N, C-alpha and C positions, 0 to 999 in steps of 0.2 A: 142674265142681269136685269135687271128695271133702273131707269132712269126716274131720277124723283119727281116728272110731270107724267108718269105713265109709258113713257117709250121703251120699246122692247127696244136692246141694246144689241142683241146677238139675232144675226141673221140666218133665216133657215138654210140647210145644205143644198134645198134642191132649186134655190130660187136662182134666176141669171145665169151667168158663165164663170169661169175664170178664166183669167188672162195671166200669162208668165211674170212672175216676179221681177221687179226693177225697172226702169224706165229705158234703160239702153241694153237689154240683153238680147243677142240674138238666138233667133229661132233657126232650125234648121227647115230648109223647102221643102222638105217633105211634109207641114204642117197644114198646108194649103194647098189645094192641086189646080186652081187656074187661078188668073190674075183676078176676074170678075170676085170672086170670092176673096181675095183679099183686104180684110178692113182699112180703114183708110188711116189708120193709125201707125203704119208698117210702111216701112223703106227697102226699098231693095238696094243695097250695097253690093258691088263688084269691085275683086280686090286680084292683082296680079303678083303673083309669086315668084316671078322673076327680080321684077325692080320694086316690089312691096308698094305697091302706088294701090289706093282706094279711096272710090267715090260713090256719091249716091248714082243711082242710076232715074231718070224720071218718067213715072208711070206711061206718061204719053209717048215718049219715045218706044217704050215697047210696044203699048198696041198699034202703035205706026207699022211698026216692022215685021210685028208676030200677030197683032190682032189682041183682041178683048179677051178671047178665051184659049191665049197661049197657057200653056202648062208651065209653070213657074220650074218644073226638074230643069225644063230645054233653054230658059232664059242664059245658063250658065255657060253652053256649049257655042253660044251666039256672039259671044263679048268679044270685045279686042280691046287691049291698051292702049289709050291715047299717047303715051309715053313710049315704051317701047315698041310698040305694032305686034304684040306679041298675042296670038289666038289659041285656041286650045285648054289649054291647060287653067284658064279664069277660073275661080269658083265666085260664086253668088252666095249672099244669105240676107237673111230678114232682121232688120232692125226695129225695136219699139221707138217712137216719138217719142221725148220728154211732155210731160204734163203742159 
């Protein structure tokens, strides 16, 4: 499809990269392997199944405790709920920030 001023409106399939649809879609933690490879528009959200509390985890806290090369799969096992103090069965997921 061509724009009236000659601009091509169709994008080539091999240009750029694809980001998941939706501004707040959760991604599995296996989508990225380490904290330094995680794009800045993703946040890490922790969730406690016991008291159903969830909250955003600051990257600087993860870097301080686990280091910059921290595996994202290890984050969930290191979480502790601040409300009920439960450890172990908490989960973590990635969420994309809105534009």
